[in-house]
C-alpha positions in Angstrom: 22.5 34.1 -10.0 24.7 33.3 -7.0 25.4 29.6 -6.8 23.3 27.8 -4.1 24.8 24.8 -2.4 22.7 22.6 -0.1 24.2 20.4 2.5 24.2 16.7 2.1 21.4 14.8 3.8 22.9 13.8 7.1 22.4 10.9 9.6 21.8 11.0 13.3 21.6 7.8 15.4 21.2 5.8 12.1 18.2 7.8 11.0 17.9 10.0 7.9 17.3 13.6 8.8 16.0 16.2 6.4 17.8 19.5 5.6 15.7 22.5 6.7 14.0 24.5 4.0 15.9 27.3 2.4 14.8 30.6 0.9 14.4 30.8 -2.9 16.8 33.0 -4.8 15.4 36.2 -6.2 16.0 34.9 -9.7 13.9 31.8 -9.0 11.1 33.9 -7.5 11.1 36.2 -10.6 11.2 33.3 -13.0 8.0 31.8 -11.3 6.1 34.7 -12.9 7.0 33.3 -16.4 5.2 30.0 -15.7 2.3 31.3 -13.5 -0.1 30.3 -16.2 0.8 26.6 -15.6 0.0 24.2 -12.8 3.3 24.7 -11.0 2.2 23.3 -7.7 0.7 20.2 -9.2 3.8 19.7 -11.3 6.2 20.0 -8.4 4.2 17.8 -6.1 4.3 15.1 -8.7 8.0 15.8 -9.5 8.9 15.3 -5.8 7.2 11.9 -5.9 8.9 11.0 -9.2 12.3 11.8 -7.7 11.6 9.8 -4.5 10.5 6.9 -6.7 13.8 7.1 -8.6 11.9 7.9 -11.7 13.2 11.2 -12.8 16.0 10.6 -15.3 16.3 11.7 -18.9 17.9 8.3 -19.6 14.8 6.4 -18.4 13.2 4.6 -21.3 9.7 5.7 -20.2 10.7 9.4 -19.9 12.7 9.4 -23.2 9.5 8.3 -25.0 8.0 11.6 -24.1 11.0 13.9 -24.2 12.3 12.8 -27.6 9.0 13.9 -29.2 9.4 17.7 -29.5 5.8 17.9 -30.5 3.0 15.7 -29.2 -0.5 17.0 -30.2 -3.0 17.4 -27.4 -5.0 14.2 -28.3 -1.9 12.0 -28.4 -0.7 13.5 -25.1 -4.0 12.6 -23.4 -3.9 9.2 -25.1 -0.4 8.6 -23.6 -1.7 9.4 -20.1 -4.7 7.2 -20.7 -2.5 4.3 -21.8 -0.3 4.6 -18.7 -3.4 4.8 -16.5 -4.9 1.7 -18.1 -1.8 -0.4 -18.0 -1.0 0.5 -14.4 -4.5 -0.6 -13.5 -3.9 -4.0 -15.2 -0.5 -4.4 -13.5 -2.0 -3.7 -10.1 -4.6 -6.3 -10.8 -1.9 -8.9 -11.3 -2.1 -8.8 -15.1 1.0 -7.7 -17.2 -0.2 -8.8 -20.6 -0.4 -5.1 -21.6 -3.6 -5.8 -23.5 -5.0 -2.3 -23.2 -1.7 -0.7 -24.3 -1.6 -3.0 -27.3 -5.2 -2.3 -28.1 -4.6 1.5 -28.1 -1.6 1.0 -30.4 -4.0 -0.8 -32.8 -6.3 2.2 -32.7 -3.5 4.3 -34.2 -2.6 1.9 -37.0 -3.5 3.1 -40.6 -6.0 0.3 -41.2 -7.6 0.7 -37.7 -11.3 0.0 -37.9 -12.2 2.9 -35.7 -11.1 5.3 -38.3 -14.6 4.8 -39.6 -17.1 7.2 -38.0 -20.1 4.9 -38.3 -18.1 2.1 -36.6 -17.2 4.4 -33.7 -20.9 4.9 -33.2 -21.5 1.2 -33.3 -18.7 0.4 -30.9 -19.9 3.2 -28.6 -23.3 1.6 -28.4 -21.8 -1.8 -27.5 -19.5 -0.2 -24.9 -22.3 1.8 -23.3 -24.8 -1.1 -23.1 -22.6 -3.9 -22.1 -22.2 -5.3 -18.6 -19.5 -7.9 -19.2 -16.6 -6.4 -21.0 -13.9 -9.1 -21.2 -16.5 -11.8 -21.8 -17.9 -9.9 -24.8 -14.5 -9.3 -26.2 -13.6 -13.0 -26.0 -16.9 -14.0 -27.4 -16.6 -11.6 -30.4 -13.1 -12.9 -31.2 -14.2 -16.5 -31.0 -17.4 -15.9 -33.0 -15.5 -14.4 -35.9 -13.4 -17.6 -36.2 -16.5 -19.9 -35.8 -18.5 -18.0 -38.5 -15.6 -18.1 -41.0 -15.1 -21.8 -40.4 -18.8 -22.6 -40.8 -19.3 -20.7 -44.1 -20.7 -17.4 -42.7 -18.2 -14.9 -44.2 -19.3 -11.4 -45.1 -19.6 -12.3 -48.8 -20.9 -15.9 -48.6 -23.7 -16.8 -46.2 -27.1 -18.2 -46.9 -29.5 -15.7 -45.3 -30.0 -13.6 -42.2 -32.2 -16.1 -40.5 -29.6 -18.8 -40.6 -26.9 -16.3 -39.6 -28.9 -15.3 -36.5 -29.5 -19.0 -35.7 -25.7 -19.6 -35.9 -24.9 -16.7 -33.6 -27.7 -17.9 -31.2 -26.3 -21.4 -31.2 -22.8 -20.2 -30.3 -24.0 -17.7 -27.6 -22.4 -18.7 -24.3 -22.8 -15.5 -22.3 -25.5 -14.5 -19.9 -28.9 -15.4 -21.5 -30.4 -12.0 -20.5 -27.9 -10.3 -22.9 -28.7 -12.4 -25.9 -31.7 -10.4 -27.1 -29.8 -7.2 -26.8 -26.8 -8.3 -28.8 -28.0 -10.6 -31.6 -28.9 -7.7 -33.9 -25.7 -5.6 -33.3 -23.7 -8.8 -34.0 -25.6 -9.3 -37.2 -24.8 -5.7 -38.2 -21.2 -6.2 -37.3 -21.1 -9.3 -39.6 -22.5 -7.3 -42.5 -20.4 -4.2 -42.2 -17.2 -5.3 -40.6 -17.1 -9.0 -41.5 -16.2 -11.9 -39.2 -12.7 -11.9 -40.7 -12.2 -8.6 -38.8 -13.7 -9.6 -35.5 -10.3 -10.2 -34.0 -9.3 -6.6 -34.9 -12.6 -5.4 -33.5 -11.6 -7.2 -30.3 -8.4 -5.1 -30.2 -10.6 -2.0 -30.4 -12.8 -3.1 -27.5 -9.7 -4.1 -25.5 -8.5 -0.5 -25.8 -11.8 0.9 -24.6 -13.1 -1.5 -22.0 -15.6 -0.9 -19.3 -14.7 -2.1 -15.9 -18.0 -2.3 -14.0 -21.5 -3.5 -14.8 -22.7 0.0 -14.8 -20.5 0.9 -17.8 -17.1 2.4 -18.3 -15.2 4.3 -15.7 -15.5 8.0 -16.0 -12.0 8.6 -17.4 -12.7 5.9 -20.0 -15.9 7.5 -21.0 -14.3 10.9 -21.4 -11.4 9.5 -23.4 -13.7 7.7 -25.8 -15.8 10.8 -26.2 -12.6 12.7 -27.1 -11.8 10.1 -29.7 -15.2 10.4 -31.2 -15.1 14.2 -31.3 -11.5 14.5 -32.6 -11.3 11.5 -34.8 -9.7 13.4 -37.7 -7.0 14.8 -35.5 -6.4 11.3 -34.0 -6.0 9.9 -37.5 -3.7 12.6 -38.9 -1.3 12.3 -35.9 -1.6 8.6 -35.4 2.1 8.1 -36.3 3.0 10.0 -33.2 0.5 8.0 -31.1 2.1 4.7 -32.3 5.6 6.0 -31.6 4.8 7.1 -28.0 2.7 4.1 -27.1 5.0 1.5 -28.7 7.8 3.2 -26.6 5.8 2.7 -23.5 5.1 -0.9 -24.4 8.8 -1.6 -25.0 9.7 0.0 -21.6 7.2 -2.2 -19.8 8.4 -5.3 -21.6 12.0 -4.5 -20.7 11.0 -4.1 -17.0 9.0 -7.4 -16.9 11.3 -9.3 -19.3 8.3 -10.5 -21.2 6.3 -9.6 -24.3 2.9 -10.7 -23.0 0.9 -12.6 -20.5 2.3 -16.1 -19.9 0.4 -19.2 -21.2 -1.0 -20.3 -17.9 -4.0 -22.4 -17.0 -5.8 -19.5 -15.5 -5.3 -17.4 -18.6 -6.7 -20.2 -20.7 -9.8 -20.1 -18.6 -10.5 -16.6 -19.8 -10.0 -17.5 -23.5 -12.1 -20.7 -23.4 -15.6 -20.1 -22.2 -16.8 -22.8 -19.8 -19.7 -24.7 -21.2 -19.4 -27.7 -18.8 -16.8 -29.1 -16.5 -14.4 -29.4 -19.5 -12.4 -26.3 -18.8 -8.9 -27.6 -19.3 -7.2 -28.0 -22.6 -4.1 -29.9 -21.5 -1.4 -28.0 -19.8 2.1 -28.5 -18.5 3.1 -31.0 -15.9 2.5 -28.6 -13.1 -1.1 -28.0 -13.9 -3.7 -29.8 -11.7 -4.7 -33.0 -13.5 -8.3 -33.2 -14.8 -10.3 -35.0 -12.2 -8.0 -34.2 -9.4 -9.3 -32.8 -6.1 -8.1 -29.3 -7.0 -9.5 -29.3 -10.5 -12.9 -30.7 -9.4 -13.0 -28.1 -6.6 -12.2 -25.3 -8.9 -14.9 -26.4 -11.4 -17.5 -26.6 -8.6 -16.6 -23.2 -7.3 -16.7 -21.7 -10.9 -20.0 -23.3 -11.6 -21.5 -22.0 -8.4 -20.2 -18.5 -9.1 -21.4 -18.5 -12.7 -24.8 -20.0 -11.9 -25.7 -17.3 -9.3 -28.4 -14.8 -10.2 -27.5 -11.8 -12.3 -27.5 -9.6 -9.2 -24.7 -11.5 -7.6 -22.7 -12.7 -10.6 -19.0 -12.7 -10.3 -18.5 -10.8 -13.5 -17.8 -13.5 -16.0 -14.6 -15.4 -16.6 -12.5 -12.3 -16.4 -14.0 -11.4 -13.0 -13.4 -15.0 -11.9 -9.7 -14.7 -13.0 -9.3 -11.5 -11.1 -11.0 -13.0 -8.0 -8.7 -16.0 -8.1 -5.7 -13.7 -8.2 -7.1 -11.5 -5.4 -7.7 -14.5 -3.2 -4.2 -15.8 -3.8 -2.7 -12.4 -3.0 -4.7 -12.1 0.2 -3.8 -15.5 1.5 -0.1 -15.2 0.6 0.2 -11.8 2.4 -1.9 -12.8 5.4 0.4 -15.5 6.7 -1.0 -18.2 4.3 -4.2 -18.2 6.2 -7.5 -18.8 4.3 -9.4 -17.8 7.4 -7.7 -14.4 7.5 -8.4 -13.8 3.9 -12.1 -14.7 4.3 -12.3 -12.4 7.3 -10.7 -9.4 5.5 -13.0 -10.1 2.5 -16.1 -9.9 4.8 -14.8 -6.8 6.4 -14.4 -5.2 3.0 -18.0 -6.0 2.2 -19.1 -4.5 5.5 -17.0 -1.5 4.8 -18.7 -0.9 1.5 -22.2 -1.4 3.1 -21.4 1.6 5.4 -19.4 3.6 3.0 -19.9 3.7 -0.8 -16.4 5.2 -1.3 -14.7 2.2 0.3 -12.7 1.7 -2.9 -11.5 5.3 -2.7 -10.5 4.8 1.0 -8.4 1.8 -0.1 -6.7 4.0 -2.7 -6.0 6.5 0.1 -4.5 3.6 2.2 -2.3 2.7 -0.8 -1.0 6.3 -0.9 -0.2 6.2 2.8 1.9 3.0 2.2 3.6 4.7 -0.7 4.6 7.8 1.3 5.7 5.8 4.4 7.6 3.1 2.5 10.6 2.5 4.8 8.3 0.4 6.9 4.7 -0.5 6.8 3.2 0.1 10.2 -0.2 1.5 11.1 -0.6 5.2 11.9 -2.9 7.1 14.3 -6.4 7.6 13.0 -6.8 11.3 13.5 -5.8 14.4 11.6 -2.7 15.9 13.3 -0.4 18.8 13.1 -1.8 20.4 9.9 0.8 23.3 9.7 3.7 20.9 9.9 4.0 19.9 6.2 7.3 21.6 5.6 8.9 20.9 8.9 11.8 18.5 9.3 11.6 15.2 11.0 14.2 16.5 13.4 11.9 19.3 14.5 8.8 17.2 14.9 10.7 14.5 16.8 12.0 17.1 19.2 8.4 18.3 19.8 7.2 14.7 20.5 10.0 14.0 22.9 9.4 17.2 24.8 5.7 16.6 25.1 6.2 13.0 26.2 8.4 14.1 29.0 5.6 16.0 30.7 2.8 14.3 32.7 0.0 13.9 30.2 -2.7 14.7 32.7 -1.0 17.9 33.8 -0.2 19.0 30.2 -3.8 18.4 29.1 -5.1 21.1 31.3 -3.2 24.1 29.9 -3.4 22.8 26.3 -7.1 22.2 26.6 -7.6 25.7 28.2 -5.6 27.6 25.5 -7.2 25.6 22.6 -10.7 26.5 24.0 -9.8 30.1 24.4 -8.0 30.2 21.0 -5.0 31.9 22.7 -3.0 33.9 20.2 0.8 33.7 19.8 1.5 36.9 21.7 -0.5 35.9 24.8 1.1 32.4 24.6 4.6 34.0 24.6 3.6 36.2 27.6 2.5 33.1 29.5 5.9 31.4 28.7 7.7 34.5 29.9 5.8 34.4 33.1 7.1 30.8 33.6 10.7 31.7 33.1 11.5 32.2 36.9 12.4 28.9 38.4 11.9 30.0 42.0 8.2 30.7 41.4 7.6 28.2 38.6 5.2 25.8 40.5 3.1 28.6 41.9 2.9 30.4 38.5 1.8 27.3 36.6 -0.9 26.9 39.2 -1.9 30.6 38.9 -2.1 30.8 35.1 -3.4 27.3 34.2 -4.8 25.9 37.4 -2.4 23.0 37.3 -0.8 21.6 40.5 2.5 20.0 39.5 3.6 17.2 41.8 7.1 18.5 41.9 9.4 21.2 40.6 10.8 18.7 38.1 7.3 18.0 36.7 6.7 21.8 36.4 10.0 22.1 34.4 8.9 19.3 32.1 5.5 21.1 31.6 7.2 24.4 30.8 9.6 22.7 28.3 6.6 21.0 26.5 4.9 24.4 26.2 8.1 26.0 25.0 8.4 23.4 22.2 4.9 24.1 21.1 5.6 27.8 21.0 8.9 27.4 19.1 7.3 25.5 16.2 4.3 27.9 15.9 4.8 30.7 13.4 1.3 32.2 13.5 -1.9 32.2 15.7 -3.4 29.7 13.3 -0.4 27.4 13.7 -0.5 27.6 17.4 -4.2 26.7 17.6 -3.7 23.7 15.2 -0.8 22.3 17.3 -2.7 22.8 20.6 -5.7 21.0 19.2 -3.6 18.2 17.8 -1.8 17.6 21.1 -5.1 17.9 23.0 -6.7 15.2 20.9 -3.8 12.8 21.5 -3.8 13.5 25.3 -7.5 12.9 25.4 -7.0 9.3 24.4 -6.0 8.6 28.0 -9.5 8.0 29.1 -8.6 5.7 31.9 -6.3 6.5 34.8 -2.8 5.1 34.1 -3.5 4.8 30.4 -0.5 5.1 28.0 -2.5 5.7 24.8 -1.0 9.1 24.3 2.5 7.7 24.8 1.8 5.1 22.2 0.5 7.8 19.8 3.7 9.9 20.2 5.9 6.9 19.8 4.1 5.9 16.6 4.5 9.5 15.3 8.2 9.3 16.1 8.5 6.0 14.3 6.7 7.4 11.3 9.2 10.2 11.1 11.8 7.6 10.3 9.7 6.0 7.5 9.6 9.0 5.2 11.3 8.7 1.8 13.9 11.4 2.3 13.7 12.4 6.0 11.3 15.3 5.7 8.0 15.4 7.5 6.1 16.1 4.3 5.3 12.4 3.7 4.0 12.0 7.3 1.9 15.2 7.0 0.3 14.0 3.8 -0.2 10.5 5.1 -2.0 11.9 8.2 -4.3 14.0 6.0 -5.2 10.8 4.1 -5.8 9.0 7.3 -8.1 11.8 8.4 -10.0 11.5 5.1 -10.6 7.8 5.7 -11.5 8.3 9.4 -14.1 11.1 8.6 -15.5 9.7 5.3 -18.8 8.7 7.0 -20.9 9.3 10.1 -19.3 8.6 13.5 -21.7 5.7 14.3 -20.4 3.8 11.2 -16.8 4.0 12.1 -16.7 0.5 13.5 -17.4 -1.4 10.2 -15.7 1.3 8.1 -12.4 0.9 10.0 -12.5 -2.7 11.0 -10.6 -3.7 7.8 -7.6 -1.6 8.9 -7.6 -2.7 12.6 -5.6 -5.7 13.6 -4.2 -5.9 10.1 -0.7 -5.8 11.4 -1.4 -8.8 13.5 -2.7 -10.9 10.6 0.0 -9.8 8.1 2.4 -12.5 7.3 6.2 -12.3 7.8 6.7 -11.4 4.1 3.3 -9.8 3.6 2.8 -6.2 2.7 -0.1 -3.8 3.2 0.1 -2.7 -0.4 -0.6 -6.2 -1.7 -3.5 -6.7 0.7 -5.1 -3.4 -0.3 -4.7 -4.1 -4.0 -6.4 -7.4 -3.6 -9.3 -5.9 -1.7 -9.6 -3.2 -4.3 -10.0 -5.9 -6.9 -12.9 -7.3 -4.9 -14.6 -4.0 -4.4 -14.0 -2.5 -7.9 -17.5 -3.6 -8.9 -19.5 -3.7 -5.7 -22.3 -5.6 -7.3 -20.0 -8.6 -7.8 -18.1 -8.3 -4.5 -20.2 -10.7 -2.5 -19.9 -13.4 -5.2 -16.1 -12.9 -5.3 -15.7 -13.4 -1.6 -17.9 -16.5 -1.8 -15.7 -17.9 -4.6 -12.5 -17.3 -2.5 -14.1 -19.1 0.4 -15.5 -22.0 -1.7 -12.3 -22.7 -3.5 -9.5 -22.0 -1.1 -11.0 -23.3 2.2 -9.6 -26.7 3.0 -6.5 -26.5 0.7 -3.5 -27.2 2.9 -0.7 -26.0 0.5 -2.2 -22.9 -1.1 1.1 -21.8 -2.6 1.6 -24.9 -4.7 -2.0 -24.9 -5.9 -1.9 -21.2 -6.8 1.4 -21.7 -8.7 -0.1 -24.7 -10.5 -2.7 -22.4 -12.0 0.1 -20.0 -13.1 -0.4 -17.3 -10.5 2.9 -16.1 -9.1 2.2 -13.6 -6.4 5.8 -12.7 -5.8 6.1 -11.6 -9.5 3.0 -9.5 -9.1 4.4 -7.9 -6.0 7.7 -7.1 -7.8 6.0 -5.8 -10.9 3.9 -3.4 -8.8 6.9 -2.2 -6.8 9.0 -1.8 -10.0 6.4 0.5 -11.6 5.6 2.8 -8.6 7.4 5.6 -10.5 4.8 5.4 -13.3 2.1 6.6 -11.0 4.1 9.7 -10.3 4.8 10.1 -14.0 1.1 10.0 -14.7 0.4 12.7 -12.2 3.2 14.8 -13.7 1.8 14.5 -17.2 -1.7 15.3 -15.9 -0.5 18.4 -14.1 1.4 19.5 -17.3 -1.7 19.0 -19.5 0.4 19.3 -22.7 3.8 18.5 -24.2 4.5 22.2 -24.6 3.7 23.0 -21.0 5.7 19.9 -19.9 8.7 21.3 -21.8 8.4 24.7 -20.1 8.2 23.2 -16.6 11.2 20.9 -17.2 13.2 23.8 -18.5 12.2 25.8 -15.4 13.2 22.9 -13.1 16.5 22.4 -14.9 17.5 26.0 -14.5 16.2 26.8 -11.0 15.6 23.7 -8.9 18.3 21.2 -10.1 21.3 20.9 -7.8 24.1 20.9 -10.5 26.7 19.5 -8.1 24.5 16.8 -6.6 21.5 16.2 -8.9 20.0 13.5 -6.7 19.6 16.1 -4.0 17.5 18.3 -6.2 14.6 17.0 -4.1 15.6 19.6 -1.4 15.2 22.5 -3.9 11.8 21.0 -5.0 10.6 21.1 -1.4 11.9 24.6 -1.1 9.8 25.7 -4.0 6.7 23.9 -2.7 7.3 25.5 0.7 7.6 29.0 -0.8 4.3 28.6 -2.7 2.5 27.3 0.4 3.8 30.1 2.6 3.1 32.8 0.1 -0.3 31.4 -1.1 1.1 31.4 -4.6 -1.1 30.1 -7.4 
């Protein structure tokens, strides 16, 4: 195969510019047929993100965990994906105790309780019927200790009636759940034994449900897989332990910690609140018992916990997450409690109009990820759909040319040709007719009905149309570009308006925020923006989009969109508790002058959370890469293909260009 050398990425006026796409070699095209049974497009899309997040390296601890295992059975491969998904979810919520990862490791240990079929059925029943996951886990752990201390071990207890009374006496969860759980807890006492309740807690930590309605879909599917393939899970559990322990070690190295710190807020989750006595001492920085902050916290907690079931905050774990979400909102919105309350209310209004509000926040997070050189808002319409594999240079040239023309004059031919669905040949004929300078003004008027105010304006109009033609490779491309420019020009509803100029300036700025200078990130971000914009009826766009409007104005000097969106996701993750969460944030934080010191006194360090999220961005891409591969064997085949055909041997870091070449080839040839 002839050696293929790509040019270095180059700079112009201080901006990174992308190298244009190159044709694939015949050998690479032929080799594609050998992997056509695999999800090549999904793999390479994730691989591009992994490279751009600086996460593709065989020396990376996280990657070595997978690659050093020549064989990973299907169940353990899916288990690894699930573990990364679960842990990333916790990290984004501000929790880096790795509890779910540790719980999944427990599942693979030789003496794991869930190697018993009957216990899996029992655990499944608890999981499916529960509404308060973390609360129940904490209660079961504590109940085991209490029963053992009070003489209710599995072998020595007086009778079932007294056992039930003891459980009833120690019950400190929602009273409506008591009747449902007393008998299952008695059964657990008999068959598992309270001495094993802590281990049972590990099992539940590994398979938690995250909403009052039950487990998330992916959790349900994973647990079903565990039930259906338990013998396979047991027989290959040593591989599961090796892979998951490797992940745990990698995370701990990144965070320089082996677990969640012993903070006041974490203690609140462990010790159920029976009255205002919610503190068990603490370091010198903790708010003193009886202080204004502690009393205010207790009052806010009591109010949240005493609400009716329909508006409960979701137990102590929900309260912890709400406290963290409130702290992150305030810290990233200029330290303003009022701004945080406002965004919280906008999130509630957003959900009331759009049940996939949580998904739209996830889309917003993806936009921030793709445009991560700066975090500025983007236009809220779908634009330039054929442009995915263009360079930023090409797109900026188009924007500059279009901006030079008078927007009102340009709108007339663009609107006319979009309506008539002018094909590329007719468009070229029109441009040829405009080539003669001496008759340019008259010809523009004759063809398009436009009356340019001068010869210079007619030249600018011709130049703009030529730019549109030069970027269009098909009739479909031309129509898409005409419609996109038409929609932007139509934003000038009032005479003298500069809305379209602002749009094009924003698009030019976005071109310089991509991760490697290609337009692909902007293209995909605009598609996500369009999904958010069109996710509901037009009449509901006001409340659906209010959360995103004016966000730049309220963002603090050091605030980031990512942190704001993650905090709002925490609030909306269980919509039935969202109202109570917003109320708690308002009740506790309103009136506190120095929010930072109070938050840190409770052990919440928002800067650490922000850094942990940023440091693990590559894991999201790794998850998508593993999901696209579907198995260790398929992953090996795709990595071998990549190493041979799309790695730049001279400049490995620039393999990103070859990856984009391959994606461009597949898109242009409708390759599946």
